[in-house]
C-alpha atoms as one frame of an Amber mdcrd trajectory, in Angstrom:
protein
  61.796  13.110   6.868  59.882  11.820   9.861  58.509  13.935  12.672  58.422
  12.889  16.297  55.288  12.843  18.399  55.145  15.755  20.798  52.048  14.679
  22.713  48.851  12.691  22.340  45.349  12.888  23.785  42.709  10.173  23.722
  39.158  10.262  25.064  36.740   7.349  25.020  33.024   7.621  25.718  31.260
   4.348  26.499  27.651   4.315  25.381  26.741   2.137  28.368  27.896   4.957
  30.642  25.519   7.338  28.878  22.689   4.867  29.416  23.525   4.622  33.125
  23.598   8.417  33.413  20.216   8.666  31.697  18.857   6.011  34.053  20.035
   7.919  37.132  18.644  11.198  35.815  15.295   9.564  35.014  15.123   8.115
  38.531  15.827  11.551  40.047  13.455  13.544  37.845  10.468  11.196  37.790
   7.956  11.440  40.617   6.863   7.803  40.374   9.602   5.155  40.695  10.670
   3.068  37.734   9.601  -0.559  37.735  12.341  -2.781  39.271  12.395  -5.119
  36.254  12.992  -2.163  33.931  15.822  -0.954  36.161  17.461  -4.397  36.233
  17.130  -4.806  32.456  18.602  -1.384  31.671  21.414  -1.823  34.192  22.336
  -5.213  32.681  22.359  -3.737  29.168  24.478  -0.780  30.300  27.056  -3.036
  31.971  27.243  -5.503  29.076  27.475  -2.870  26.323  31.066  -2.372  25.151
  30.378   0.008  22.272  32.158   3.323  22.500  33.267   6.387  20.599  36.943
   7.326  20.715  38.774  10.530  19.866  42.519  10.560  19.301  44.557  13.720
  18.783  48.296  13.556  18.077  50.566  16.596  18.014  53.805  16.314  16.050
  56.965  18.387  16.105  59.137  19.346  13.242
């Protein structure tokens, strides 16, 4: 006997997005500005990074 899928939920968290968030928070919190080369390097890494963590939840009926 097979059950049908009632609903599904998927969330994906890109690690590059976390790095960008940390970069913005560091720029806001720090009193002295970050070096421009460091900012460019971290921004390039954050944009090029495709690694992520995914969560998938499936609800079934029956």
